C-alpha positions as CSV (number, residue, x, y, z in Angstrom):
1,M,57.9,-67.6,-33.2
2,A,58.7,-64.8,-35.7
3,G,55.7,-62.6,-36.5
4,E,53.9,-63.4,-33.2
5,R,52.5,-60.3,-31.4
6,E,53.2,-59.5,-27.8
7,P,50.2,-60.0,-25.5
8,I,48.5,-56.8,-24.4
9,H,47.6,-56.8,-20.7
10,C,44.5,-55.2,-19.2
11,S,43.5,-56.0,-15.6
12,L,40.0,-54.9,-16.3
13,A,39.5,-57.4,-19.1
14,Y,40.2,-60.2,-16.5
15,S,38.7,-58.9,-13.2
16,G,36.7,-55.8,-14.2
17,F,32.9,-55.5,-14.4
18,A,31.1,-52.3,-15.3
19,L,27.4,-51.4,-15.7
20,R,26.8,-48.7,-18.2
21,H,24.1,-46.0,-18.4
22,N,21.6,-48.5,-19.9
23,G,22.5,-51.3,-17.4
24,S,24.5,-53.3,-20.0
25,P,27.6,-55.1,-18.6
26,S,31.1,-54.5,-19.9
27,P,34.7,-54.7,-18.7
28,C,34.9,-51.0,-18.0
29,C,33.1,-47.7,-18.5
30,Q,34.9,-46.9,-21.7
31,W,34.3,-50.1,-23.6
32,K,32.4,-49.3,-26.9
33,F,29.8,-51.9,-27.4
34,H,28.6,-50.4,-30.7
35,E,32.0,-50.8,-32.3
36,V,32.1,-54.6,-31.8
37,K,30.5,-56.9,-34.3
38,N,28.3,-59.9,-33.4
39,I,27.9,-58.9,-29.8
40,T,24.4,-59.0,-28.4
41,A,23.2,-56.3,-26.0
42,L,23.0,-57.8,-22.5
43,E,21.0,-56.9,-19.4
44,W,22.6,-56.0,-16.1
45,W,21.9,-59.4,-14.5
46,E,23.2,-61.6,-17.4
47,T,26.6,-62.1,-15.7
48,D,27.2,-65.6,-17.2
49,R,26.5,-64.5,-20.8
50,Y,28.8,-61.5,-20.3
51,I,31.6,-63.9,-19.3
52,K,31.0,-66.3,-22.2
53,E,30.1,-63.8,-25.0
54,V,32.0,-60.6,-24.2
55,R,34.9,-61.2,-21.7
56,S,36.2,-64.3,-23.6
57,R,36.4,-62.4,-26.9
58,I,38.2,-59.4,-25.3
59,I,40.8,-61.6,-23.6
60,S,41.3,-63.7,-26.7
61,D,42.2,-60.5,-28.7
62,L,44.5,-59.1,-26.1
63,E,46.3,-62.3,-25.5
64,N,47.0,-62.5,-29.2
65,G,48.3,-59.0,-29.3
66,I,45.2,-57.6,-31.0
67,K,44.0,-54.2,-29.9
68,H,40.4,-55.1,-29.2
69,V,38.1,-52.7,-31.2
70,G,35.8,-51.9,-28.3
71,C,38.8,-50.5,-26.4
72,S,39.5,-47.8,-28.9
73,Q,39.4,-44.9,-26.4
74,C,42.4,-46.4,-24.6
75,W,44.3,-46.9,-27.8
76,T,43.6,-43.3,-28.9
77,E,44.6,-41.8,-25.6
78,E,47.8,-43.9,-25.4
79,S,48.7,-42.8,-28.9
80,A,48.3,-39.2,-27.8
81,G,50.6,-39.7,-24.9
82,L,47.8,-39.7,-22.3
83,K,47.6,-42.2,-19.5
84,S,44.7,-44.5,-20.5
85,L,42.3,-46.3,-18.2
86,R,44.0,-49.5,-19.1
87,Q,47.3,-48.2,-17.9
88,Q,45.9,-46.7,-14.7
89,S,44.1,-50.0,-13.9
90,N,47.2,-52.1,-14.5
91,Q,49.0,-50.0,-11.8
92,L,46.2,-50.7,-9.3
93,I,45.7,-54.4,-9.9
94,H,48.7,-56.7,-10.5
95,F,48.7,-60.3,-11.7
96,K,51.6,-62.7,-11.7
97,N,49.7,-64.8,-14.2
98,S,46.6,-63.8,-16.1
99,P,43.7,-65.4,-14.1
100,K,41.3,-67.7,-15.9
101,D,38.7,-67.7,-13.1
102,Y,36.5,-64.7,-13.0
103,T,36.6,-62.8,-9.7
104,V,35.5,-59.2,-9.7
105,L,38.1,-57.0,-8.2
106,D,37.3,-53.8,-9.9
107,L,33.7,-52.7,-10.2
108,E,32.3,-49.7,-12.0
109,L,28.7,-48.7,-11.4
110,N,27.0,-46.2,-13.6
111,L,23.9,-45.6,-11.5
112,G,21.8,-43.9,-14.2
113,T,21.3,-40.4,-15.5
114,L,19.9,-38.5,-12.5
115,C,21.9,-35.2,-12.6
116,N,21.5,-31.6,-11.5
117,L,23.6,-30.1,-14.3
118,R,23.5,-29.9,-18.1
119,C,27.2,-29.4,-18.9
120,I,28.2,-28.1,-22.3
121,M,29.9,-31.4,-23.3
122,C,27.1,-33.6,-22.1
123,G,23.6,-34.6,-23.2
124,P,20.5,-36.6,-22.3
125,Y,22.4,-39.9,-22.4
126,A,24.1,-38.9,-19.0
127,S,22.0,-36.1,-17.6
128,S,18.3,-36.1,-16.6
129,L,18.5,-32.3,-16.7
130,W,19.5,-32.5,-20.3
131,E,16.7,-35.0,-20.9
132,T,14.1,-32.6,-19.4
133,E,15.4,-29.8,-21.6
134,Y,15.2,-32.0,-24.7
135,K,11.6,-32.9,-24.0
136,L,10.7,-29.2,-23.4
137,N,12.3,-28.0,-26.7
138,P,12.8,-31.0,-29.0
139,E,13.2,-29.1,-32.2
140,K,15.8,-26.8,-30.8
141,N,17.7,-29.7,-29.2
142,K,17.6,-32.2,-32.1
143,P,20.6,-30.8,-34.1
144,W,22.8,-31.3,-31.0
145,H,21.5,-34.2,-29.0
146,Y,19.6,-37.5,-29.3
147,I,17.0,-38.5,-26.8
148,F,18.1,-41.2,-24.5
149,E,15.4,-43.5,-23.2
150,K,15.4,-43.4,-19.5
151,Q,16.4,-46.7,-17.9
152,S,14.8,-48.1,-14.8
153,W,17.1,-51.0,-14.1
154,V,18.8,-49.3,-11.2
155,D,15.4,-49.0,-9.4
156,D,14.9,-52.8,-9.6
157,P,14.6,-54.1,-5.9
158,K,16.6,-57.1,-7.0
159,F,19.6,-55.0,-8.0
160,L,21.2,-54.7,-4.6
161,I,20.7,-58.5,-4.0
162,W,22.4,-59.3,-7.3
163,L,25.2,-56.9,-6.6
164,T,26.0,-58.2,-3.1
165,P,28.3,-61.1,-4.2
166,F,30.5,-58.6,-6.1
167,L,30.7,-56.5,-2.9
168,K,32.2,-59.5,-1.1
169,T,35.3,-59.7,-3.4
170,V,35.8,-56.3,-4.9
171,R,38.8,-54.2,-4.0
172,R,37.8,-51.0,-5.8
173,I,34.5,-49.5,-6.8
174,N,34.1,-46.6,-9.1
175,F,30.7,-44.8,-9.1
176,S,29.5,-42.5,-11.9
177,G,26.2,-41.2,-13.3
178,G,24.5,-38.9,-13.7
179,E,25.7,-37.4,-10.5
180,P,26.4,-40.1,-7.9
181,L,26.1,-37.9,-4.9
182,I,22.4,-37.3,-5.5
183,I,21.5,-40.8,-6.7
184,P,19.8,-42.8,-3.8
185,Q,21.3,-46.1,-5.0
186,F,24.8,-44.8,-4.4
187,E,24.1,-44.4,-0.7
188,S,22.3,-47.8,-0.6
189,V,25.5,-49.5,-2.0
190,I,27.7,-47.6,0.6
191,D,25.4,-48.8,3.4
192,Q,25.5,-52.4,2.2
193,I,29.3,-52.4,2.1
194,I,29.4,-51.1,5.7
195,S,26.8,-53.8,6.7
196,L,29.1,-56.5,5.2
197,G,32.0,-55.1,7.2
198,R,34.2,-54.5,4.1
199,E,34.6,-50.7,4.2
200,K,38.2,-51.0,5.3
201,K,39.0,-53.3,2.4
202,I,37.5,-51.3,-0.4
203,Q,38.8,-48.3,-2.2
204,I,36.0,-46.0,-3.4
205,T,36.4,-43.7,-6.4
206,M,33.7,-41.5,-7.9
207,N,33.2,-39.1,-10.7
208,T,31.3,-36.1,-9.4
209,N,30.5,-32.5,-10.1
210,L,30.8,-32.0,-6.3
211,T,28.0,-29.4,-6.2
212,K,26.2,-31.5,-3.5
213,L,27.8,-33.3,-0.5
214,P,25.3,-34.8,2.0
215,K,26.6,-34.8,5.6
216,K,25.6,-38.4,6.4
217,L,27.2,-39.7,3.2
218,L,30.4,-37.8,4.0
219,S,30.4,-39.4,7.4
220,N,30.1,-42.9,5.9
221,L,32.8,-42.3,3.3
222,S,35.2,-41.4,6.2
223,K,35.0,-45.0,7.3
224,F,36.4,-46.5,4.1
225,K,40.0,-47.6,3.4
226,G,40.3,-44.8,1.0
227,V,38.1,-42.5,-1.1
228,N,39.2,-40.9,-4.3
229,I,36.9,-38.1,-5.5
230,M,37.4,-37.2,-9.1
231,V,35.9,-33.8,-9.5
232,S,35.0,-32.9,-13.0
233,L,36.1,-29.3,-13.6
234,E,36.4,-27.4,-16.8
235,G,37.1,-24.0,-15.3
236,V,36.7,-21.9,-12.1
237,G,34.4,-19.0,-11.2
238,I,32.0,-17.8,-14.0
239,K,33.7,-20.1,-16.5
240,N,32.8,-23.1,-14.4
241,D,29.2,-21.8,-14.0
242,Y,28.9,-21.5,-17.8
243,L,30.4,-24.8,-18.8
244,R,28.7,-26.8,-16.0
245,F,25.3,-24.9,-15.9
246,P,23.7,-24.2,-13.5
247,S,26.4,-25.0,-10.9
248,K,27.8,-22.4,-8.6
249,W,31.6,-22.3,-8.2
250,N,31.3,-21.2,-4.5
251,D,29.5,-24.5,-3.7
252,I,32.2,-26.6,-5.3
253,Q,35.0,-24.7,-3.6
254,N,33.3,-25.0,-0.2
255,N,32.9,-28.7,-0.6
256,I,36.5,-29.1,-1.6
257,N,37.5,-27.3,1.5
258,L,35.2,-29.5,3.6
259,I,36.7,-32.7,2.1
260,N,40.2,-31.6,2.9
261,N,39.4,-32.2,6.6
262,Y,39.4,-36.0,6.0
263,S,42.7,-37.8,5.7
264,N,41.2,-40.8,3.9
265,I,39.6,-38.8,1.2
266,N,41.7,-37.6,-1.8
267,I,40.6,-35.1,-4.4
268,E,41.8,-35.1,-8.0
269,V,40.6,-33.0,-11.0
270,H,39.4,-34.4,-14.3
271,H,39.2,-32.0,-17.2
272,T,37.6,-32.7,-20.6
273,I,39.7,-30.7,-23.0
274,Q,37.6,-28.9,-25.6
275,H,37.3,-25.5,-27.3
276,S,36.7,-23.6,-24.1
277,S,39.7,-25.2,-22.4
278,I,42.0,-22.8,-24.2
279,Y,40.4,-19.9,-22.3
280,A,39.6,-21.7,-19.0
281,L,42.6,-23.9,-18.2
282,P,45.1,-21.3,-17.0
283,E,42.8,-20.2,-14.1
284,L,41.9,-23.9,-13.3
285,I,45.6,-24.9,-13.1
286,D,46.3,-21.9,-10.9
287,F,43.5,-23.0,-8.6
288,C,44.8,-26.6,-8.4
289,N,48.3,-25.3,-7.6
290,L,47.0,-23.0,-4.9
291,T,44.9,-25.7,-3.2
292,Q,47.6,-28.3,-3.7
293,I,45.5,-30.6,-5.8
294,N,48.3,-32.5,-7.4
295,N,46.4,-35.1,-9.4
296,F,45.1,-33.6,-12.7
297,H,43.8,-35.7,-15.5
298,I,42.9,-34.8,-19.0
299,N,40.1,-36.5,-21.0
300,T,39.4,-35.9,-24.6
301,V,36.0,-34.7,-25.6
302,Q,33.9,-37.5,-27.1
303,G,31.1,-37.2,-29.7
304,K,31.1,-33.4,-29.8
305,P,32.8,-32.3,-33.1
306,Q,31.7,-28.7,-32.4
307,L,33.9,-28.6,-29.3
308,E,37.1,-29.9,-30.9
309,L,40.2,-27.7,-30.7
310,S,40.4,-27.3,-34.4
311,G,37.6,-24.7,-34.0
312,V,39.8,-22.4,-31.9
313,P,41.3,-19.4,-33.8
314,E,45.0,-19.6,-34.3
315,N,45.8,-16.5,-32.3
316,D,44.0,-17.9,-29.3
317,I,45.9,-21.2,-29.6
318,K,49.2,-19.2,-29.7
319,K,48.2,-17.3,-26.6
320,F,47.5,-20.5,-24.8
321,L,50.8,-22.1,-25.9
322,K,52.6,-19.0,-24.7
323,W,51.0,-19.4,-21.3
324,A,51.8,-23.1,-21.3
325,N,55.4,-22.5,-22.2
326,S,55.9,-20.3,-19.2
327,S,53.9,-22.4,-16.7
328,K,54.4,-25.5,-14.7
329,L,51.9,-27.9,-16.1
330,P,50.5,-31.2,-14.9
331,H,52.1,-34.2,-16.7
332,N,48.9,-35.2,-18.6
333,L,48.4,-31.6,-19.9
334,N,52.1,-31.2,-20.7
335,S,52.0,-34.4,-22.8
336,M,49.2,-32.9,-24.9
337,I,51.0,-29.7,-25.8
338,P,52.7,-31.2,-28.9
339,S,49.3,-32.3,-30.3
340,I,47.8,-28.8,-29.5
341,K,50.7,-27.2,-31.4
342,E,49.9,-29.3,-34.4
343,T,46.2,-28.3,-34.3
344,K,45.1,-26.9,-37.7
345,F,42.3,-24.3,-37.7
346,D,39.1,-25.4,-39.4
347,I,36.6,-22.7,-40.3
348,E,33.7,-25.2,-40.5
349,T,34.4,-26.4,-36.9
350,Y,34.6,-22.8,-35.7
351,N,31.3,-22.0,-37.3
352,L,29.7,-25.1,-35.8
353,F,31.1,-24.1,-32.4
354,R,29.6,-20.6,-32.8
355,K,26.2,-22.1,-33.6
356,Y,26.4,-24.5,-30.7
357,V,27.2,-21.8,-28.0
358,A,24.5,-19.6,-29.5
359,Y,22.1,-22.5,-28.9
360,I,23.5,-23.0,-25.3
361,D,23.1,-19.2,-24.6
362,S,19.5,-19.3,-25.9
363,I,18.4,-22.0,-23.4
364,N,20.6,-20.9,-20.5
365,G,20.4,-17.1,-20.7
366,T,24.2,-16.9,-20.8
367,D,26.7,-15.2,-23.1
368,W,29.8,-17.2,-24.1
369,D,31.7,-14.2,-25.5
370,D,31.2,-12.1,-22.3
371,T,32.3,-15.1,-20.1
372,F,35.4,-16.1,-22.0
373,S,36.4,-12.9,-23.8
374,P,38.0,-14.6,-26.8
375,S,38.7,-13.3,-30.3
376,K,35.2,-12.6,-31.6
377,V,36.0,-11.8,-35.2
378,L,38.3,-13.7,-37.5
């Protein structure tokens, strides 16, 4: 009929299940619970309520061609020419017909906030190290962060029992944190999959800072059908060490070299584009080209207005674009160049950025200007 909207397909709406930082279930890690009206916050074990109260509403919107409001990050990224999580997932999981029965094929486990870094674009909501800093210096941190109440759901002894039925059907599991490679429950789930004999049927992906790589865990990961390690990198060398404090670039580089010895383990780079990207990306792209890391993904910074590109001085944007014009760029970065060209400098965002890095330098003992050597005076 005229006026009807085309259905929007998202495989995660049908067969995805994700646990967020607070243990609340959702279709994926990017679904924005707070943007959806009349949805009750659920607990990790309330699977039936999730199916009836959340999943049904998302599917109803999508099947009627409505861009579900909780999926705003995908719509924003697709509008910017980026490949969204929805589009990536649709390539991995195909349906001839949209399934009505709920079988979890794609599982995302955010195993809490235990983390050994406090990255410039992060906060207490995802990093225990940021949580510790906040509690030590609450007045200094309040302008930039909100305190996140630590969740203990992941430590519940019933968690692995509840999770096991999902492990019997799932095709892909994505782990995040915090830092998965130092979270004990990550290793427990890996051990449980192996005990079920399903390691050859499951694709593992994880978001990691790759500063730690336990030998036993690496040995277990080598048994799986495939492992995709998504290394979060904002720069290399001292720029990495600044943006992902207190990581050491040599540790990350050594772990990348070690992983390259395993044929079933693939490495890709995930970069959160932000103010400092203008100064750090050229070296990072060179590193990826040198080490033949071909999969490079761009994420947009979320909830940090002080890090937006509108705070970068015009001359520095022009220098970046000149480099980009003469370089072979990854597809996702190349697709962002038009929007970077259209970036309008905003003095208030610039001043906010300067205040933020002054704060970062005061707690870390670092110096942003010495590290990045940008234009210091407008």
